All heavy atoms as a GROMACS GRO file, in nm:
protein
  597
    1MET      N    1   2.070  -1.057  -0.042
    1MET     CA    2   1.983  -1.054  -0.157
    1MET      C    3   1.837  -1.093  -0.121
    1MET      O    4   1.822  -1.183  -0.031
    1MET     CB    5   2.027  -1.148  -0.268
    1MET     CG    6   1.959  -1.142  -0.396
    1MET     SD    7   2.045  -1.220  -0.522
    1MET     CE    8   1.998  -1.134  -0.666
    2ALA      N    9   1.744  -1.029  -0.164
    2ALA     CA   10   1.605  -1.046  -0.130
    2ALA      C   11   1.550  -1.169  -0.191
    2ALA      O   12   1.585  -1.201  -0.310
    2ALA     CB   13   1.519  -0.932  -0.159
    3THR      N   14   1.472  -1.254  -0.125
    3THR     CA   15   1.411  -1.369  -0.196
    3THR      C   16   1.286  -1.329  -0.262
    3THR      O   17   1.233  -1.218  -0.253
    3THR     CB   18   1.370  -1.470  -0.076
    3THR    OG1   19   1.274  -1.406   0.003
    3THR    CG2   20   1.493  -1.505   0.005
    4LEU      N   21   1.238  -1.417  -0.345
    4LEU     CA   22   1.118  -1.392  -0.430
    4LEU      C   23   1.010  -1.364  -0.328
    4LEU      O   24   0.930  -1.278  -0.370
    4LEU     CB   25   1.089  -1.517  -0.521
    4LEU     CG   26   0.970  -1.498  -0.609
    4LEU    CD1   27   0.996  -1.377  -0.704
    4LEU    CD2   28   0.953  -1.623  -0.699
    5THR      N   29   0.992  -1.437  -0.215
    5THR     CA   30   0.882  -1.408  -0.122
    5THR      C   31   0.884  -1.270  -0.064
    5THR      O   32   0.789  -1.198  -0.061
    5THR     CB   33   0.885  -1.511  -0.005
    5THR    OG1   34   0.882  -1.648  -0.062
    5THR    CG2   35   0.774  -1.496   0.084
    6THR      N   36   1.013  -1.227  -0.033
    6THR     CA   37   1.023  -1.090   0.017
    6THR      C   38   0.986  -0.989  -0.078
    6THR      O   39   0.915  -0.893  -0.055
    6THR     CB   40   1.172  -1.066   0.058
    6THR    OG1   41   1.209  -1.169   0.155
    6THR    CG2   42   1.191  -0.933   0.123
    7LEU      N   43   1.025  -1.013  -0.211
    7LEU     CA   44   1.000  -0.914  -0.318
    7LEU      C   45   0.842  -0.907  -0.340
    7LEU      O   46   0.786  -0.799  -0.358
    7LEU     CB   47   1.071  -0.950  -0.446
    7LEU     CG   48   1.224  -0.926  -0.444
    7LEU    CD1   49   1.286  -0.976  -0.567
    7LEU    CD2   50   1.258  -0.786  -0.416
    8THR      N   51   0.781  -1.036  -0.332
    8THR     CA   52   0.635  -1.044  -0.355
    8THR      C   53   0.568  -0.963  -0.239
    8THR      O   54   0.473  -0.884  -0.261
    8THR     CB   55   0.588  -1.183  -0.356
    8THR    OG1   56   0.658  -1.251  -0.459
    8THR    CG2   57   0.434  -1.198  -0.379
    9LEU      N   58   0.611  -0.976  -0.115
    9LEU     CA   59   0.548  -0.908  -0.004
    9LEU      C   60   0.569  -0.756  -0.014
    9LEU      O   61   0.478  -0.679   0.016
    9LEU     CB   62   0.609  -0.960   0.130
    9LEU     CG   63   0.578  -1.101   0.165
    9LEU    CD1   64   0.656  -1.146   0.292
    9LEU    CD2   65   0.419  -1.112   0.189
   10ARG      N   66   0.689  -0.714  -0.064
   10ARG     CA   67   0.716  -0.566  -0.083
   10ARG      C   68   0.624  -0.514  -0.189
   10ARG      O   69   0.570  -0.403  -0.180
   10ARG     CB   70   0.858  -0.547  -0.104
   10ARG     CG   71   0.943  -0.558   0.013
   10ARG     CD   72   1.076  -0.495   0.020
   10ARG     NE   73   1.147  -0.501  -0.104
   10ARG     CZ   74   1.272  -0.535  -0.110
   10ARG    NH1   75   1.333  -0.587  -0.003
   10ARG    NH2   76   1.343  -0.546  -0.222
   11LEU      N   77   0.609  -0.589  -0.301
   11LEU     CA   78   0.525  -0.545  -0.409
   11LEU      C   79   0.382  -0.532  -0.361
   11LEU      O   80   0.317  -0.437  -0.391
   11LEU     CB   81   0.532  -0.631  -0.532
   11LEU     CG   82   0.440  -0.604  -0.641
   11LEU    CD1   83   0.459  -0.470  -0.701
   11LEU    CD2   84   0.451  -0.718  -0.760
   12THR      N   85   0.329  -0.644  -0.298
   12THR     CA   86   0.198  -0.636  -0.250
   12THR      C   87   0.176  -0.522  -0.156
   12THR      O   88   0.076  -0.444  -0.162
   12THR     CB   89   0.162  -0.767  -0.174
   12THR    OG1   90   0.183  -0.867  -0.264
   12THR    CG2   91   0.022  -0.770  -0.120
   13ALA      N   92   0.266  -0.486  -0.061
   13ALA     CA   93   0.257  -0.374   0.033
   13ALA      C   94   0.251  -0.244  -0.043
   13ALA      O   95   0.177  -0.161  -0.011
   13ALA     CB   96   0.375  -0.378   0.129
   14PHE      N   97   0.341  -0.236  -0.145
   14PHE     CA   98   0.354  -0.115  -0.226
   14PHE      C   99   0.214  -0.092  -0.298
   14PHE      O  100   0.164   0.024  -0.296
   14PHE     CB  101   0.460  -0.122  -0.324
   14PHE     CG  102   0.456  -0.010  -0.430
   14PHE    CD1  103   0.514   0.111  -0.394
   14PHE    CD2  104   0.397  -0.030  -0.552
   14PHE    CE1  105   0.504   0.219  -0.489
   14PHE    CE2  106   0.392   0.077  -0.644
   14PHE     CZ  107   0.443   0.199  -0.618
   15LEU      N  108   0.164  -0.187  -0.363
   15LEU     CA  109   0.036  -0.175  -0.438
   15LEU      C  110  -0.083  -0.137  -0.338
   15LEU      O  111  -0.158  -0.056  -0.378
   15LEU     CB  112   0.006  -0.302  -0.499
   15LEU     CG  113   0.097  -0.351  -0.616
   15LEU    CD1  114   0.062  -0.483  -0.672
   15LEU    CD2  115   0.096  -0.249  -0.732
   16GLN      N  116  -0.082  -0.190  -0.225
   16GLN     CA  117  -0.192  -0.155  -0.122
   16GLN      C  118  -0.172  -0.007  -0.083
   16GLN      O  119  -0.258   0.071  -0.084
   16GLN     CB  120  -0.182  -0.251  -0.005
   16GLN     CG  121  -0.240  -0.381  -0.045
   16GLN     CD  122  -0.233  -0.482   0.067
   16GLN    OE1  123  -0.162  -0.455   0.169
   16GLN    NE2  124  -0.292  -0.594   0.059
   17LEU      N  125  -0.049   0.031  -0.046
   17LEU     CA  126  -0.015   0.163   0.009
   17LEU      C  127  -0.044   0.262  -0.095
   17LEU      O  128  -0.090   0.377  -0.066
   17LEU     CB  129   0.132   0.164   0.057
   17LEU     CG  130   0.181   0.294   0.118
   17LEU    CD1  131   0.101   0.322   0.250
   17LEU    CD2  132   0.317   0.291   0.145
   18ALA      N  133  -0.014   0.238  -0.219
   18ALA     CA  134  -0.017   0.340  -0.327
   18ALA      C  135  -0.159   0.335  -0.388
   18ALA      O  136  -0.188   0.421  -0.472
   18ALA     CB  137   0.084   0.306  -0.437
   19GLY      N  138  -0.250   0.246  -0.349
   19GLY     CA  139  -0.386   0.243  -0.400
   19GLY      C  140  -0.410   0.177  -0.530
   19GLY      O  141  -0.499   0.190  -0.590
   20PHE      N  142  -0.319   0.082  -0.568
   20PHE     CA  143  -0.332   0.001  -0.691
   20PHE      C  144  -0.412  -0.116  -0.655
   20PHE      O  145  -0.398  -0.174  -0.546
   20PHE     CB  146  -0.202  -0.025  -0.748
   20PHE     CG  147  -0.119   0.081  -0.808
   20PHE    CD1  148  -0.014   0.142  -0.732
   20PHE    CD2  149  -0.155   0.142  -0.927
   20PHE    CE1  150   0.046   0.250  -0.779
   20PHE    CE2  151  -0.085   0.248  -0.971
   20PHE     CZ  152   0.016   0.309  -0.896
   21ASN      N  153  -0.486  -0.165  -0.754
   21ASN     CA  154  -0.586  -0.274  -0.736
   21ASN      C  155  -0.518  -0.416  -0.726
   21ASN      O  156  -0.551  -0.496  -0.641
   21ASN     CB  157  -0.698  -0.274  -0.837
   21ASN     CG  158  -0.779  -0.158  -0.826
   21ASN    OD1  159  -0.805  -0.105  -0.709
   21ASN    ND2  160  -0.830  -0.113  -0.929
   22SER      N  161  -0.421  -0.443  -0.819
   22SER     CA  162  -0.369  -0.576  -0.820
   22SER      C  163  -0.234  -0.578  -0.883
   22SER      O  164  -0.185  -0.485  -0.938
   22SER     CB  165  -0.479  -0.650  -0.914
   22SER     OG  166  -0.405  -0.748  -1.008
   23SER      N  167  -0.170  -0.697  -0.865
   23SER     CA  168  -0.030  -0.707  -0.920
   23SER      C  169  -0.034  -0.775  -1.060
   23SER      O  170   0.065  -0.804  -1.111
   23SER     CB  171   0.062  -0.797  -0.822
   23SER     OG  172   0.005  -0.934  -0.813
   24GLN      N  173  -0.153  -0.791  -1.110
   24GLN     CA  174  -0.168  -0.849  -1.247
   24GLN      C  175  -0.134  -0.741  -1.347
   24GLN      O  176  -0.174  -0.614  -1.332
   24GLN     CB  177  -0.305  -0.902  -1.274
   24GLN     CG  178  -0.349  -1.013  -1.172
   24GLN     CD  179  -0.269  -1.127  -1.180
   24GLN    OE1  180  -0.216  -1.172  -1.293
   24GLN    NE2  181  -0.221  -1.179  -1.072
   25GLY      N  182  -0.075  -0.780  -1.460
   25GLY     CA  183  -0.040  -0.676  -1.562
   25GLY      C  184   0.079  -0.601  -1.535
   25GLY      O  185   0.161  -0.647  -1.456
   26PRO      N  186   0.102  -0.497  -1.603
   26PRO     CA  187   0.234  -0.425  -1.582
   26PRO      C  188   0.245  -0.357  -1.453
   26PRO      O  189   0.152  -0.318  -1.387
   26PRO     CB  190   0.234  -0.314  -1.695
   26PRO     CG  191   0.095  -0.307  -1.750
   26PRO     CD  192   0.032  -0.434  -1.707
   27LEU      N  193   0.373  -0.348  -1.400
   27LEU     CA  194   0.396  -0.283  -1.272
   27LEU      C  195   0.376  -0.137  -1.289
   27LEU      O  196   0.398  -0.079  -1.390
   27LEU     CB  197   0.546  -0.306  -1.233
   27LEU     CG  198   0.576  -0.438  -1.188
   27LEU    CD1  199   0.731  -0.447  -1.163
   27LEU    CD2  200   0.510  -0.486  -1.060
   28PRO      N  201   0.334  -0.064  -1.184
   28PRO     CA  202   0.330   0.074  -1.189
   28PRO      C  203   0.466   0.137  -1.206
   28PRO      O  204   0.567   0.088  -1.156
   28PRO     CB  205   0.267   0.121  -1.052
   28PRO     CG  206   0.202   0.001  -0.998
   28PRO     CD  207   0.285  -0.117  -1.061
   29LEU      N  208   0.481   0.246  -1.287
   29LEU     CA  209   0.601   0.298  -1.318
   29LEU      C  210   0.681   0.347  -1.184
   29LEU      O  211   0.802   0.336  -1.171
   29LEU     CB  212   0.580   0.425  -1.399
   29LEU     CG  213   0.708   0.514  -1.428
   29LEU    CD1  214   0.808   0.424  -1.499
   29LEU    CD2  215   0.679   0.635  -1.505
   30SER      N  216   0.609   0.379  -1.086
   30SER     CA  217   0.675   0.423  -0.959
   30SER      C  218   0.727   0.304  -0.874
   30SER      O  219   0.819   0.334  -0.801
   30SER     CB  220   0.569   0.491  -0.870
   30SER     OG  221   0.454   0.426  -0.858
   31TYR      N  222   0.686   0.181  -0.904
   31TYR     CA  223   0.745   0.067  -0.823
   31TYR      C  224   0.894   0.049  -0.828
   31TYR      O  225   0.964   0.049  -0.730
   31TYR     CB  226   0.668  -0.061  -0.848
   31TYR     CG  227   0.717  -0.175  -0.766
   31TYR    CD1  228   0.699  -0.178  -0.629
   31TYR    CD2  229   0.798  -0.272  -0.821
   31TYR    CE1  230   0.749  -0.279  -0.557
   31TYR    CE2  231   0.839  -0.377  -0.753
   31TYR     CZ  232   0.822  -0.383  -0.619
   31TYR     OH  233   0.875  -0.482  -0.544
   32PRO      N  234   0.949   0.038  -0.947
   32PRO     CA  235   1.099   0.026  -0.952
   32PRO      C  236   1.171   0.146  -0.907
   32PRO      O  237   1.272   0.128  -0.839
   32PRO     CB  238   1.132   0.013  -1.111
   32PRO     CG  239   0.996  -0.024  -1.174
   32PRO     CD  240   0.896   0.029  -1.083
   33ILE      N  241   1.117   0.261  -0.908
   33ILE     CA  242   1.182   0.388  -0.860
   33ILE      C  243   1.189   0.372  -0.705
   33ILE      O  244   1.284   0.397  -0.646
   33ILE     CB  245   1.096   0.504  -0.903
   33ILE    CG1  246   1.113   0.517  -1.054
   33ILE    CG2  247   1.152   0.634  -0.832
   33ILE    CD1  248   1.028   0.618  -1.120
   34VAL      N  249   1.073   0.334  -0.644
   34VAL     CA  250   1.069   0.314  -0.504
   34VAL      C  251   1.162   0.204  -0.455
   34VAL      O  252   1.228   0.222  -0.355
   34VAL     CB  253   0.926   0.288  -0.450
   34VAL    CG1  254   0.921   0.244  -0.308
   34VAL    CG2  255   0.837   0.409  -0.469
   35GLU      N  256   1.164   0.092  -0.524
   35GLU     CA  257   1.256  -0.012  -0.489
   35GLU      C  258   1.412   0.031  -0.498
   35GLU      O  259   1.483  -0.012  -0.420
   35GLU     CB  260   1.237  -0.141  -0.578
   35GLU     CG  261   1.120  -0.217  -0.540
   35GLU     CD  262   1.151  -0.296  -0.400
   35GLU    OE1  263   1.256  -0.358  -0.381
   35GLU    OE2  264   1.060  -0.289  -0.314
   36ALA      N  265   1.437   0.114  -0.602
   36ALA     CA  266   1.578   0.158  -0.618
   36ALA      C  267   1.620   0.262  -0.516
   36ALA      O  268   1.736   0.292  -0.494
   36ALA     CB  269   1.600   0.196  -0.758
   37PHE      N  270   1.519   0.325  -0.453
   37PHE     CA  271   1.552   0.446  -0.356
   37PHE      C  272   1.654   0.407  -0.261
   37PHE      O  273   1.742   0.485  -0.228
   37PHE     CB  274   1.416   0.502  -0.304
   37PHE     CG  275   1.439   0.629  -0.229
   37PHE    CD1  276   1.463   0.746  -0.301
   37PHE    CD2  277   1.438   0.625  -0.089
   37PHE    CE1  278   1.476   0.866  -0.225
   37PHE    CE2  279   1.458   0.744  -0.028
   37PHE     CZ  280   1.470   0.864  -0.089
   38ARG      N  281   1.642   0.295  -0.187
   38ARG     CA  282   1.730   0.252  -0.084
   38ARG      C  283   1.873   0.249  -0.131
   38ARG      O  284   1.964   0.304  -0.074
   38ARG     CB  285   1.693   0.120  -0.016
   38ARG     CG  286   1.572   0.128   0.076
   38ARG     CD  287   1.544  -0.007   0.128
   38ARG     NE  288   1.488  -0.080   0.010
   38ARG     CZ  289   1.482  -0.209  -0.001
   38ARG    NH1  290   1.519  -0.287   0.097
   38ARG    NH2  291   1.440  -0.265  -0.105
   39LEU      N  292   1.896   0.191  -0.261
   39LEU     CA  293   2.019   0.179  -0.313
   39LEU      C  294   2.082   0.312  -0.341
   39LEU      O  295   2.200   0.347  -0.316
   39LEU     CB  296   2.017   0.093  -0.442
   39LEU     CG  297   2.152   0.078  -0.510
   39LEU    CD1  298   2.255   0.007  -0.427
   39LEU    CD2  299   2.122   0.002  -0.652
   40VAL      N  300   1.994   0.408  -0.394
   40VAL     CA  301   2.034   0.543  -0.428
   40VAL      C  302   2.084   0.616  -0.300
   40VAL      O  303   2.192   0.681  -0.306
   40VAL     CB  304   1.928   0.622  -0.503
   40VAL    CG1  305   1.956   0.768  -0.511
   40VAL    CG2  306   1.902   0.558  -0.638
   41ILE      N  307   2.002   0.611  -0.199
   41ILE     CA  308   2.041   0.678  -0.076
   41ILE      C  309   2.165   0.617  -0.014
   41ILE      O  310   2.249   0.692   0.034
   41ILE     CB  311   1.920   0.663   0.027
   41ILE    CG1  312   1.807   0.756  -0.020
   41ILE    CG2  313   1.963   0.712   0.166
   41ILE    CD1  314   1.840   0.907  -0.038
   42GLN      N  315   2.180   0.489  -0.014
   42GLN     CA  316   2.304   0.427   0.035
   42GLN      C  317   2.422   0.476  -0.042
   42GLN      O  318   2.526   0.518   0.019
   42GLN     CB  319   2.297   0.275   0.021
   42GLN     CG  320   2.210   0.210   0.120
   42GLN     CD  321   2.194   0.063   0.107
   42GLN    OE1  322   2.240   0.000   0.007
   42GLN    NE2  323   2.129  -0.003   0.197
   43ALA      N  324   2.415   0.498  -0.176
   43ALA     CA  325   2.527   0.550  -0.252
   43ALA      C  326   2.547   0.696  -0.212
   43ALA      O  327   2.668   0.736  -0.205
   43ALA     CB  328   2.498   0.530  -0.396
   44MET      N  329   2.452   0.768  -0.196
   44MET     CA  330   2.456   0.912  -0.170
   44MET      C  331   2.516   0.935  -0.031
   44MET      O  332   2.574   1.046  -0.005
   44MET     CB  333   2.329   0.991  -0.188
   44MET     CG  334   2.281   0.979  -0.341
   44MET     SD  335   2.120   1.053  -0.351
   44MET     CE  336   2.138   1.221  -0.344
   45LEU      N  337   2.505   0.851   0.062
   45LEU     CA  338   2.558   0.858   0.202
   45LEU      C  339   2.700   0.818   0.203
   45LEU      O  340   2.761   0.841   0.320
   45LEU     CB  341   2.471   0.790   0.291
   45LEU     CG  342   2.325   0.835   0.319
   45LEU    CD1  343   2.251   0.747   0.404
   45LEU    CD2  344   2.329   0.979   0.374
   46LEU      N  345   2.753   0.765   0.099
   46LEU     CA  346   2.894   0.732   0.114
   46LEU      C  347   2.978   0.856   0.127
   46LEU      O  348   2.955   0.960   0.059
   46LEU     CB  349   2.943   0.652  -0.005
   46LEU     CG  350   2.885   0.511  -0.017
   46LEU    CD1  351   2.907   0.451  -0.153
   46LEU    CD2  352   2.932   0.416   0.092
   47PRO      N  353   3.087   0.852   0.199
   47PRO     CA  354   3.169   0.970   0.218
   47PRO      C  355   3.234   1.027   0.090
   47PRO      O  356   3.254   1.151   0.070
   47PRO     CB  357   3.286   0.928   0.314
   47PRO     CG  358   3.235   0.807   0.379
   47PRO     CD  359   3.138   0.743   0.288
   48ASP      N  360   3.263   0.937  -0.011
   48ASP     CA  361   3.316   0.984  -0.141
   48ASP      C  362   3.217   1.027  -0.241
   48ASP      O  363   3.250   1.073  -0.342
   48ASP     CB  364   3.391   0.857  -0.205
   48ASP     CG  365   3.512   0.820  -0.127
   48ASP    OD1  366   3.564   0.900  -0.047
   48ASP    OD2  367   3.549   0.710  -0.146
   49PHE      N  368   3.080   1.034  -0.203
   49PHE     CA  369   2.987   1.088  -0.296
   49PHE      C  370   3.005   1.239  -0.311
   49PHE      O  371   3.037   1.306  -0.214
   49PHE     CB  372   2.838   1.056  -0.231
   49PHE     CG  373   2.737   1.071  -0.345
   49PHE    CD1  374   2.718   0.977  -0.438
   49PHE    CD2  375   2.656   1.188  -0.346
   49PHE    CE1  376   2.625   0.995  -0.536
   49PHE    CE2  377   2.557   1.197  -0.442
   49PHE     CZ  378   2.544   1.096  -0.546
   50PRO      N  379   2.996   1.288  -0.436
   50PRO     CA  380   3.049   1.422  -0.471
   50PRO      C  381   2.964   1.543  -0.413
   50PRO      O  382   3.014   1.648  -0.413
   50PRO     CB  383   3.046   1.427  -0.624
   50PRO     CG  384   2.947   1.322  -0.662
   50PRO     CD  385   2.953   1.218  -0.550
   51PHE      N  386   2.854   1.526  -0.352
   51PHE     CA  387   2.784   1.632  -0.287
   51PHE      C  388   2.703   1.593  -0.166
   51PHE      O  389   2.674   1.469  -0.147
   51PHE     CB  390   2.692   1.710  -0.386
   51PHE     CG  391   2.579   1.629  -0.442
   51PHE    CD1  392   2.457   1.624  -0.382
   51PHE    CD2  393   2.597   1.569  -0.570
   51PHE    CE1  394   2.348   1.548  -0.434
   51PHE    CE2  395   2.493   1.494  -0.620
   51PHE     CZ  396   2.376   1.487  -0.552
   52ASN      N  397   2.670   1.678  -0.080
   52ASN     CA  398   2.598   1.651   0.043
   52ASN      C  399   2.450   1.618   0.016
   52ASN      O  400   2.382   1.689  -0.047
   52ASN     CB  401   2.612   1.767   0.146
   52ASN     CG  402   2.557   1.730   0.273
   52ASN    OD1  403   2.504   1.632   0.304
   52ASN    ND2  404   2.567   1.830   0.362
   53VAL      N  405   2.401   1.506   0.064
   53VAL     CA  406   2.266   1.468   0.045
   53VAL      C  407   2.174   1.566   0.114
   53VAL      O  408   2.063   1.605   0.060
   53VAL     CB  409   2.234   1.320   0.099
   53VAL    CG1  410   2.089   1.287   0.087
   53VAL    CG2  411   2.324   1.224   0.016
   54LEU      N  412   2.202   1.595   0.242
   54LEU     CA  413   2.118   1.683   0.316
   54LEU      C  414   2.115   1.822   0.248
   54LEU      O  415   2.217   1.881   0.212
   54LEU     CB  416   2.166   1.702   0.454
   54LEU     CG  417   2.165   1.572   0.542
   54LEU    CD1  418   2.217   1.589   0.679
   54LEU    CD2  419   2.021   1.526   0.553
   55GLY      N  420   1.993   1.872   0.229
   55GLY     CA  421   1.980   2.004   0.164
   55GLY      C  422   1.969   1.996   0.017
   55GLY      O  423   1.941   2.093  -0.053
   56SER      N  424   1.987   1.876  -0.039
   56SER     CA  425   1.972   1.863  -0.190
   56SER      C  426   1.818   1.860  -0.222
   56SER      O  427   1.748   1.796  -0.157
   56SER     CB  428   2.024   1.731  -0.238
   56SER     OG  429   2.164   1.727  -0.210
   57VAL      N  430   1.786   1.940  -0.319
   57VAL     CA  431   1.649   1.948  -0.360
   57VAL      C  432   1.621   1.907  -0.503
   57VAL      O  433   1.704   1.960  -0.590
   57VAL     CB  434   1.593   2.097  -0.340
   57VAL    CG1  435   1.446   2.109  -0.384
   57VAL    CG2  436   1.608   2.138  -0.187
   58LEU      N  437   1.531   1.826  -0.523
   58LEU     CA  438   1.500   1.790  -0.662
   58LEU      C  439   1.397   1.890  -0.719
   58LEU      O  440   1.282   1.901  -0.672
   58LEU     CB  441   1.441   1.647  -0.666
   58LEU     CG  442   1.399   1.589  -0.801
   58LEU    CD1  443   1.522   1.577  -0.888
   58LEU    CD2  444   1.330   1.464  -0.781
   59ALA      N  445   1.439   1.957  -0.814
   59ALA     CA  446   1.355   2.063  -0.874
   59ALA      C  447   1.254   2.003  -0.974
   59ALA      O  448   1.143   2.049  -0.984
   59ALA     CB  449   1.434   2.175  -0.934
   60ARG      N  450   1.312   1.920  -1.054
   60ARG     CA  451   1.225   1.865  -1.167
   60ARG      C  452   1.274   1.726  -1.206
   60ARG      O  453   1.388   1.699  -1.200
   60ARG     CB  454   1.233   1.950  -1.282
   60ARG     CG  455   1.141   1.907  -1.403
   60ARG     CD  456   1.147   1.986  -1.515
   60ARG     NE  457   1.140   2.141  -1.490
   60ARG     CZ  458   1.154   2.228  -1.570
   60ARG    NH1  459   1.171   2.205  -1.705
   60ARG    NH2  460   1.134   2.357  -1.536
   61ASN      N  461   1.187   1.631  -1.232
   61ASN     CA  462   1.215   1.502  -1.269
   61ASN      C  463   1.130   1.452  -1.384
   61ASN      O  464   1.011   1.481  -1.371
   61ASN     CB  465   1.206   1.404  -1.150
   61ASN     CG  466   1.274   1.277  -1.174
   61ASN    OD1  467   1.337   1.246  -1.272
   61ASN    ND2  468   1.254   1.184  -1.076
   62THR      N  469   1.188   1.383  -1.483
   62THR     CA  470   1.112   1.330  -1.593
   62THR      C  471   1.141   1.182  -1.597
   62THR      O  472   1.260   1.148  -1.599
   62THR     CB  473   1.149   1.411  -1.720
   62THR    OG1  474   1.131   1.544  -1.706
   62THR    CG2  475   1.068   1.361  -1.839
   63THR      N  476   1.040   1.106  -1.620
   63THR     CA  477   1.049   0.964  -1.640
   63THR      C  478   0.993   0.924  -1.775
   63THR      O  479   0.883   0.962  -1.810
   63THR     CB  480   0.993   0.881  -1.523
   63THR    OG1  481   1.038   0.938  -1.404
   63THR    CG2  482   1.019   0.740  -1.539
   64THR      N  483   1.069   0.837  -1.853
   64THR     CA  484   1.018   0.789  -1.977
   64THR      C  485   1.006   0.638  -1.962
   64THR      O  486   1.103   0.571  -1.923
   64THR     CB  487   1.115   0.830  -2.091
   64THR    OG1  488   1.132   0.968  -2.089
   64THR    CG2  489   1.063   0.783  -2.228
   65VAL      N  490   0.891   0.583  -2.003
   65VAL     CA  491   0.870   0.442  -2.008
   65VAL      C  492   0.900   0.389  -2.153
   65VAL      O  493   0.842   0.439  -2.241
   65VAL     CB  494   0.736   0.400  -1.973
   65VAL    CG1  495   0.713   0.252  -1.979
   65VAL    CG2  496   0.699   0.450  -1.839
   66TYR      N  497   1.003   0.304  -2.160
   66TYR     CA  498   1.033   0.245  -2.292
   66TYR      C  499   0.959   0.104  -2.312
   66TYR      O  500   0.935   0.067  -2.430
   66TYR     CB  501   1.184   0.224  -2.300
   66TYR     CG  502   1.259   0.350  -2.310
   66TYR    CD1  503   1.321   0.405  -2.206
   66TYR    CD2  504   1.254   0.433  -2.431
   66TYR    CE1  505   1.386   0.532  -2.216
   66TYR    CE2  506   1.324   0.553  -2.449
   66TYR     CZ  507   1.388   0.602  -2.328
   66TYR     OH  508   1.456   0.717  -2.338
   67ARG      N  509   0.930   0.033  -2.201
   67ARG     CA  510   0.855  -0.088  -2.219
   67ARG      C  511   0.798  -0.113  -2.076
   67ARG      O  512   0.849  -0.069  -1.971
   67ARG     CB  513   0.936  -0.204  -2.262
   67ARG     CG  514   1.047  -0.247  -2.165
   67ARG     CD  515   1.126  -0.362  -2.220
   67ARG     NE  516   1.226  -0.400  -2.129
   67ARG     CZ  517   1.226  -0.474  -2.021
   67ARG    NH1  518   1.107  -0.512  -1.981
   67ARG    NH2  519   1.331  -0.499  -1.952
   68ALA      N  520   0.687  -0.183  -2.069
   68ALA     CA  521   0.619  -0.219  -1.947
   68ALA      C  522   0.694  -0.330  -1.880
   68ALA      O  523   0.763  -0.420  -1.943
   68ALA     CB  524   0.477  -0.258  -1.976
   69MET      N  525   0.698  -0.334  -1.746
   69MET     CA  526   0.754  -0.433  -1.667
   69MET      C  527   0.643  -0.511  -1.594
   69MET      O  528   0.541  -0.456  -1.557
   69MET     CB  529   0.846  -0.383  -1.556
   69MET     CG  530   0.974  -0.321  -1.618
   69MET     SD  531   1.083  -0.256  -1.490
   69MET     CE  532   1.123  -0.411  -1.403
   70THR      N  533   0.668  -0.640  -1.581
   70THR     CA  534   0.571  -0.732  -1.501
   70THR      C  535   0.634  -0.773  -1.374
   70THR      O  536   0.762  -0.761  -1.352
   70THR     CB  537   0.528  -0.850  -1.580
   70THR    OG1  538   0.644  -0.932  -1.602
   70THR    CG2  539   0.469  -0.814  -1.713
   71ALA      N  540   0.555  -0.820  -1.280
   71ALA     CA  541   0.603  -0.867  -1.149
   71ALA      C  542   0.697  -0.980  -1.164
   71ALA      O  543   0.783  -1.009  -1.074
   71ALA     CB  544   0.485  -0.898  -1.057
   72GLU      N  545   0.697  -1.056  -1.266
   72GLU     CA  546   0.780  -1.169  -1.288
   72GLU      C  547   0.923  -1.137  -1.329
   72GLU      O  548   1.010  -1.211  -1.315
   72GLU     CB  549   0.723  -1.264  -1.392
   72GLU     CG  550   0.581  -1.330  -1.344
   72GLU     CD  551   0.466  -1.239  -1.365
   72GLU    OE1  552   0.470  -1.152  -1.448
   72GLU    OE2  553   0.376  -1.252  -1.275
   73GLN      N  554   0.938  -1.018  -1.381
   73GLN     CA  555   1.071  -0.970  -1.433
   73GLN      C  556   1.157  -0.927  -1.305
   73GLN      O  557   1.113  -0.848  -1.223
   73GLN     CB  558   1.066  -0.865  -1.522
   73GLN     CG  559   0.994  -0.896  -1.652
   73GLN     CD  560   0.976  -0.771  -1.751
   73GLN    OE1  561   0.885  -0.698  -1.731
   73GLN    NE2  562   1.070  -0.769  -1.842
   74PRO      N  563   1.276  -0.972  -1.300
   74PRO     CA  564   1.364  -0.926  -1.191
   74PRO      C  565   1.406  -0.783  -1.197
   74PRO      O  566   1.428  -0.739  -1.307
   74PRO     CB  567   1.483  -1.028  -1.196
   74PRO     CG  568   1.495  -1.064  -1.342
   74PRO     CD  569   1.350  -1.063  -1.382
   75LEU      N  570   1.419  -0.715  -1.084
   75LEU     CA  571   1.477  -0.577  -1.089
   75LEU      C  572   1.628  -0.594  -1.071
   75LEU      O  573   1.670  -0.637  -0.956
   75LEU     CB  574   1.410  -0.493  -0.978
   75LEU     CG  575   1.260  -0.469  -0.999
   75LEU    CD1  576   1.216  -0.396  -0.876
   75LEU    CD2  577   1.235  -0.397  -1.118
   76ILE      N  578   1.708  -0.568  -1.160
   76ILE     CA  579   1.845  -0.580  -1.141
   76ILE      C  580   1.911  -0.443  -1.143
   76ILE      O  581   1.898  -0.364  -1.244
   76ILE     CB  582   1.906  -0.662  -1.269
   76ILE    CG1  583   1.834  -0.800  -1.276
   76ILE    CG2  584   2.060  -0.670  -1.261
   76ILE    CD1  585   1.875  -0.875  -1.405
   77TYR      N  586   1.991  -0.413  -1.039
   77TYR     CA  587   2.051  -0.279  -1.026
   77TYR      C  588   2.198  -0.298  -1.038
   77TYR      O  589   2.261  -0.376  -0.990
   77TYR     CB  590   2.019  -0.219  -0.884
   77TYR     CG  591   1.868  -0.208  -0.866
   77TYR    CD1  592   1.815  -0.287  -0.768
   77TYR    CD2  593   1.786  -0.128  -0.935
   77TYR    CE1  594   1.667  -0.277  -0.738
   77TYR    CE2  595   1.654  -0.113  -0.911
   77TYR     CZ  596   1.600  -0.191  -0.811
   77TYR     OH  597   1.462  -0.184  -0.792
   0.00000   0.00000   0.00000
């Protein structure tokens, strides 16, 4: 499990890489998606996953924000 320091470092690195100014206020919508990507890929690489990851193409994706998240809120998957 990641420590708070590790998560803070990852958030800071994400904000800098993506061109966001600060970690104050709500998190960018893309941050939880990027954080969850490793878990998604790990699940998709399992032999029992129903389709092959390689060659899969995402044609369209829609995201809806129901409430803003802050850096203090834990990401629970």
